C-alpha positions as a printed NumPy array, in Angstrom:
array([[ 15.891, 144.825, -44.556],
       [ 13.863, 147.296, -46.572],
       [ 10.426, 146.726, -47.682],
       [  8.83 , 148.056, -51.1  ],
       [  5.516, 149.564, -49.908],
       [  4.609, 151.165, -53.642],
       [  6.788, 151.121, -56.43 ],
       [  9.5  , 153.205, -55.723],
       [  8.627, 153.917, -52.301],
       [ 10.333, 151.794, -49.402],
       [ 10.084, 151.321, -45.831],
       [ 13.51 , 151.573, -43.872],
       [ 13.196, 149.932, -40.531],
       [ 15.055, 151.769, -37.896],
       [ 15.499, 150.115, -34.305],
       [ 15.12 , 152.522, -31.28 ],
       [ 17.219, 150.75 , -28.906],
       [ 15.614, 150.934, -25.254],
       [ 12.451, 152.771, -26.423],
       [  9.176, 150.812, -26.03 ],
       [  8.349, 152.236, -29.509],
       [ 10.875, 149.559, -30.47 ],
       [ 11.326, 150.85 , -34.534],
       [ 10.716, 153.901, -36.573],
       [  9.339, 153.481, -39.825],
       [ 11.62 , 155.758, -42.114],
       [ 10.176, 155.809, -45.67 ],
       [ 12.447, 156.692, -48.935],
       [ 10.705, 157.845, -52.03 ],
       [ 12.948, 157.562, -55.049],
       [ 13.106, 159.703, -58.012],
       [ 15.247, 160.828, -60.895],
       [ 16.315, 164.32 , -60.064],
       [ 15.757, 163.737, -55.926],
       [ 14.671, 161.232, -53.17 ],
       [ 12.919, 162.295, -50.49 ],
       [ 13.549, 160.755, -46.952],
       [ 10.53 , 160.886, -44.62 ],
       [ 11.917, 160.774, -40.839],
       [ 15.222, 159.467, -39.594],
       [ 15.719, 158.16 , -36.086],
       [ 17.284, 159.111, -33.157],
       [ 20.915, 160.524, -33.193],
       [ 21.917, 157.247, -31.781],
       [ 24.525, 154.855, -33.634],
       [ 21.996, 151.84 , -34.03 ],
       [ 19.893, 154.137, -35.68 ],
       [ 22.711, 155.568, -37.886],
       [ 23.798, 152.306, -39.008],
       [ 20.548, 151.062, -39.895],
       [ 19.625, 154.11 , -41.77 ],
       [ 22.833, 154.054, -43.566],
       [ 22.484, 150.433, -44.485],
       [ 18.851, 150.713, -45.633],
       [ 19.912, 153.811, -47.986],
       [ 23.134, 151.659, -49.483],
       [ 20.707, 148.786, -50.062],
       [ 18.462, 150.93 , -52.352],
       [ 21.412, 152.581, -53.933],
       [ 20.303, 156.147, -52.561],
       [ 22.777, 158.842, -52.29 ],
       [ 22.651, 161.695, -49.524],
       [ 23.41 , 164.228, -51.959],
       [ 20.442, 163.531, -53.76 ],
       [ 18.141, 163.273, -50.837],
       [ 15.705, 165.846, -48.961],
       [ 14.383, 165.202, -45.531],
       [ 11.011, 165.645, -44.746],
       [  9.832, 165.591, -41.086],
       [  6.667, 164.769, -39.937],
       [  7.269, 166.351, -36.484],
       [ 10.274, 167.585, -34.167],
       [ 10.205, 164.364, -31.837],
       [ 13.906, 163.089, -31.434],
       [ 13.113, 159.573, -32.694],
       [ 11.852, 161.132, -36.311],
       [ 14.282, 164.192, -36.692],
       [ 17.47 , 163.407, -34.724],
       [ 19.34 , 162.123, -37.637],
       [ 18.138, 164.741, -40.271],
       [ 21.105, 166.893, -40.478],
       [ 23.49 , 164.   , -40.969],
       [ 21.367, 162.411, -43.811],
       [ 20.376, 165.35 , -45.904],
       [ 22.55 , 166.217, -49.143],
       [ 24.664, 169.367, -48.68 ],
       [ 22.933, 171.13 , -51.093],
       [ 19.589, 169.64 , -50.175],
       [ 17.101, 170.723, -47.469],
       [ 15.477, 169.242, -44.327],
       [ 11.708, 170.129, -44.375],
       [  9.335, 170.728, -41.218],
       [  6.437, 173.03 , -40.004],
       [  6.904, 176.375, -38.808],
       [  5.649, 175.521, -34.987],
       [  7.954, 172.544, -34.727],
       [ 10.683, 174.217, -36.46 ],
       [ 11.485, 176.358, -33.357],
       [ 11.664, 173.336, -31.099],
       [ 14.438, 172.075, -33.812],
       [ 16.251, 175.586, -34.412],
       [ 19.656, 176.166, -32.785],
       [ 18.484, 179.656, -31.807],
       [ 14.978, 178.995, -29.927],
       [ 15.026, 175.31 , -28.773],
       [ 16.849, 175.78 , -25.377],
       [ 14.801, 178.73 , -24.367],
       [ 11.371, 176.617, -25.099],
       [ 13.046, 173.838, -23.35 ],
       [ 13.474, 176.025, -20.271],
       [ 10.111, 177.209, -20.571],
       [  8.764, 173.709, -20.847],
       [ 10.631, 172.862, -17.625],
       [  8.866, 175.583, -15.9  ],
       [  5.531, 174.08 , -16.926],
       [  6.255, 170.868, -15.342],
       [  7.211, 172.434, -11.961],
       [  4.122, 174.184, -12.134],
       [  2.601, 171.15 , -12.375],
       [  4.015, 169.766,  -9.066],
       [  6.767, 167.632, -10.938],
       [  9.811, 167.166,  -8.352],
       [ 12.646, 169.255,  -9.245],
       [ 15.278, 166.6  ,  -8.529],
       [ 13.657, 164.267, -10.795],
       [ 13.126, 167.024, -13.509],
       [ 16.725, 167.801, -12.965],
       [ 17.97 , 164.239, -13.765],
       [ 15.386, 163.971, -16.688],
       [ 16.412, 167.019, -18.443],
       [ 20.155, 165.552, -19.426],
       [ 18.734, 162.217, -20.181],
       [ 15.317, 162.108, -22.085],
       [ 15.717, 160.89 , -25.488],
       [ 13.786, 163.862, -26.544],
       [ 16.871, 166.254, -25.969],
       [ 19.842, 163.71 , -25.547],
       [ 19.337, 162.381, -28.858],
       [ 17.658, 164.991, -30.573],
       [ 19.295, 166.885, -33.604],
       [ 22.541, 168.871, -33.406],
       [ 22.52 , 172.293, -33.796],
       [ 21.272, 172.942, -37.415],
       [ 20.   , 176.156, -39.101],
       [ 19.173, 175.261, -42.733],
       [ 15.602, 174.106, -42.011],
       [ 13.152, 174.828, -44.602],
       [  9.331, 175.546, -43.76 ],
       [  6.353, 173.58 , -44.973],
       [  3.029, 175.313, -44.79 ],
       [ -0.347, 173.248, -45.081],
       [ -1.028, 172.782, -48.884],
       [  2.628, 172.577, -49.75 ],
       [  3.36 , 170.332, -52.392],
       [  6.634, 168.18 , -52.56 ],
       [  7.557, 165.933, -55.667],
       [  9.612, 162.795, -55.993],
       [  9.514, 160.176, -59.001],
       [  5.722, 159.709, -60.094],
       [  4.467, 160.918, -56.891],
       [  3.036, 164.251, -55.288],
       [  2.902, 164.783, -51.638],
       [  0.914, 167.615, -50.073],
       [  1.837, 168.799, -46.566],
       [ -1.01 , 168.343, -44.043],
       [ -0.927, 170.201, -40.944],
       [ -2.429, 168.053, -38.02 ],
       [ -1.384, 169.715, -34.613],
       [ -1.658, 167.922, -31.418],
       [  1.085, 165.424, -31.096],
       [  3.266, 168.241, -31.468],
       [  2.368, 171.907, -32.362],
       [  2.804, 171.693, -36.205],
       [  2.952, 167.877, -36.852],
       [  2.81 , 167.154, -40.507],
       [  1.173, 164.135, -42.459],
       [  1.98 , 163.921, -46.138],
       [ -1.175, 163.103, -48.407],
       [ -0.613, 161.739, -51.633],
       [ -4.381, 161.834, -53.181],
       [ -3.853, 160.211, -56.427],
       [ -2.799, 156.829, -55.041],
       [ -4.948, 157.692, -51.337],
       [ -2.022, 157.204, -49.43 ],
       [ -1.251, 158.932, -46.147],
       [  2.222, 159.033, -44.395],
       [  0.584, 159.417, -40.903],
       [  3.596, 160.218, -38.732],
       [  2.664, 159.912, -35.154],
       [ -0.807, 161.476, -35.953],
       [ -2.383, 158.027, -36.472],
       [ -0.849, 154.893, -35.085],
       [ -2.422, 151.575, -35.045],
       [ -1.477, 149.517, -31.827],
       [ -0.278, 152.33 , -29.681],
       [ -1.831, 155.446, -28.844],
       [  0.114, 158.612, -29.79 ],
       [  1.157, 160.713, -26.599],
       [ -0.513, 164.214, -26.526],
       [  1.214, 166.626, -23.873],
       [  1.188, 169.997, -23.123],
       [  3.482, 172.544, -25.214],
       [  4.751, 175.791, -24.587],
       [  2.297, 178.533, -26.037],
       [ -0.423, 176.042, -26.794],
       [ -3.578, 176.345, -24.788],
       [ -5.115, 173.218, -25.669],
       [ -2.839, 170.414, -27.414],
       [ -5.816, 167.829, -26.862],
       [ -8.214, 169.848, -28.376],
       [ -6.045, 170.776, -31.255],
       [ -5.668, 166.609, -31.728],
       [ -8.907, 165.787, -31.565],
       [-10.037, 168.306, -33.979],
       [ -7.042, 167.449, -36.51 ],
       [ -8.443, 163.827, -36.27 ],
       [-11.719, 164.649, -37.166],
       [-10.524, 166.895, -39.977],
       [ -8.032, 164.163, -41.414],
       [-11.035, 161.518, -41.041],
       [-12.638, 162.867, -44.211],
       [ -9.543, 162.057, -46.461],
       [-10.258, 158.918, -48.66 ],
       [ -7.354, 157.087, -47.109],
       [ -6.814, 153.566, -48.929],
       [ -3.251, 153.008, -47.408],
       [ -1.651, 154.438, -44.287],
       [  2.124, 154.491, -43.674],
       [  2.536, 155.318, -40.001],
       [  5.652, 156.258, -38.411],
       [  5.669, 152.947, -35.893],
       [  4.54 , 149.481, -36.326],
       [  1.882, 148.112, -38.464],
       [ -0.615, 150.067, -40.58 ],
       [ -4.562, 149.262, -40.365],
       [ -8.013, 150.677, -41.068],
       [ -7.66 , 154.631, -41.292],
       [-11.058, 155.596, -40.038],
       [-11.725, 152.928, -37.94 ],
       [ -8.68 , 153.667, -36.121],
       [ -9.623, 157.408, -35.703],
       [-12.784, 156.434, -34.145],
       [-11.049, 154.364, -31.695],
       [ -8.529, 157.119, -30.822],
       [-11.519, 159.749, -30.382],
       [-13.279, 157.044, -27.788],
       [-10.002, 156.4  , -25.936],
       [ -9.632, 160.368, -25.212],
       [-13.425, 160.403, -24.241],
       [-12.621, 157.687, -21.767],
       [ -9.377, 159.387, -20.403],
       [-11.229, 162.503, -20.411],
       [-13.916, 161.233, -18.306],
       [-11.27 , 159.364, -15.833],
       [ -9.202, 162.425, -15.364],
       [-12.395, 164.399, -14.403],
       [-13.456, 161.696, -12.07 ],
       [ -9.767, 161.66 , -10.144],
       [-10.449, 165.39 ,  -9.874],
       [-13.676, 165.173,  -8.406],
       [-12.485, 162.476,  -5.776],
       [ -9.439, 164.45 ,  -4.795],
       [-10.072, 168.068,  -4.942],
       [ -7.126, 170.48 ,  -5.283],
       [ -4.344, 168.047,  -6.223],
       [ -1.423, 168.943,  -8.652],
       [ -1.074, 167.335, -12.099],
       [  1.518, 165.027, -10.716],
       [ -0.783, 164.03 ,  -8.212],
       [ -3.603, 163.587, -10.603],
       [ -1.678, 161.463, -12.83 ],
       [ -0.726, 159.386, -10.049],
       [ -4.162, 158.245,  -9.883],
       [ -4.951, 157.379, -13.472],
       [ -4.335, 154.373, -15.105],
       [ -1.418, 153.811, -17.513],
       [  0.056, 150.847, -19.253],
       [  3.219, 150.628, -17.766],
       [  4.549, 147.508, -15.804],
       [  4.709, 149.164, -12.314],
       [  3.343, 148.223,  -9.232],
       [  2.693, 151.792,  -8.292],
       [  3.555, 155.406,  -9.211],
       [  6.447, 155.241,  -7.017],
       [  8.059, 152.144,  -9.125],
       [  7.023, 154.096, -12.284],
       [ 10.203, 154.706, -14.562],
       [ 10.802, 158.467, -14.189],
       [ 11.16 , 159.009, -17.805],
       [  7.342, 157.527, -18.122],
       [  5.959, 160.07 , -15.233],
       [  7.342, 162.776, -17.482],
       [  5.228, 161.227, -20.57 ],
       [  2.321, 160.412, -18.086],
       [  2.32 , 163.938, -16.314],
       [  2.727, 165.71 , -19.971],
       [ -0.448, 163.584, -21.084],
       [ -2.428, 164.323, -17.909],
       [ -1.725, 168.093, -18.462],
       [ -2.821, 168.002, -21.816],
       [ -6.34 , 166.418, -20.707],
       [ -6.46 , 168.909, -17.833],
       [ -6.256, 171.889, -20.387],
       [ -9.05 , 170.369, -22.6  ],
       [-11.265, 170.29 , -19.326],
       [-10.398, 173.564, -18.422],
       [-11.23 , 174.939, -21.736],
       [-14.727, 173.171, -21.783],
       [-15.277, 174.566, -18.15 ],
       [-15.145, 171.159, -16.274],
       [-12.243, 172.132, -14.092],
       [-10.597, 175.269, -12.63 ],
       [ -7.133, 175.925, -11.207],
       [ -5.672, 177.836,  -8.507],
       [ -2.16 , 178.849,  -8.081],
       [ -0.196, 178.294,  -4.829],
       [  2.841, 180.06 ,  -5.375],
       [  4.499, 178.484,  -8.332],
       [  2.408, 175.282,  -8.373],
       [ -1.14 , 174.646,  -9.82 ],
       [ -3.892, 172.811,  -8.018],
       [ -7.078, 171.361,  -9.729],
       [-10.64 , 171.699,  -8.564],
       [-14.058, 170.46 , -10.338],
       [-15.764, 173.305, -11.544],
       [-19.071, 171.622, -11.154]])
């Protein structure tokens, strides 16, 4: 079940039942004084069983284990409070912490819903999704013991030193973990190899896609010999970053072309005219949860185009409409 990817570092496959990502790569770094567990899976029984079995197979005790989160998404953080030792810590970046902390996350969720409504997302669909999307229904339970990691902070376990590397974009405070001596990068969802990370709009972030592209360019300078991603297989780090940069160039061009052809549409309407790798004959046949992701990604591309002066928006009451600025 588990796989030793380096001496003392193990991949624990955690199935993501009913999710197109299929599986999370959870990583355990074993040490004498403590273990580090990177990401945990959904708050879902199949994830819980797989992670429990993996830790048991490796002889790792929860009371000796700290949890490092790459980011806030529920498929990475949902089980963290259950698998951290009682006197241990869950580490996350400051921006992502606010979406996990019991005192702030519900307010942020409400503000995020308002953004979707302004994008023209139908209220009845949004209301139905609010309680059913895994991002919320399988998120971590309320927990107030998170510890903050900043860029450059170092965590140690066994013979390894991991440097927290802030790579905003996929989430406001996504973290990669860099082991310089070994040339190993735990990339979370910042760099994935056979799927493209979803980039969406975030509360309080003006240009999440711009942040993501800047983060990709910055991390490309690292001398990475082995990438350990959050999902699926590994690959050539720099070549994949180049592919992702080209992918978003093409998506930006497509998004702008749709705006030019159909001036004054909402984000929801623009998304309906873009191409998506979803098995559906039409936008109407799209699964509603995939519409949620598509509209969020479309928003991030429009925010980028707006920051670049390529599109402008006008408000019609509570709804935004986009026009080409050229």
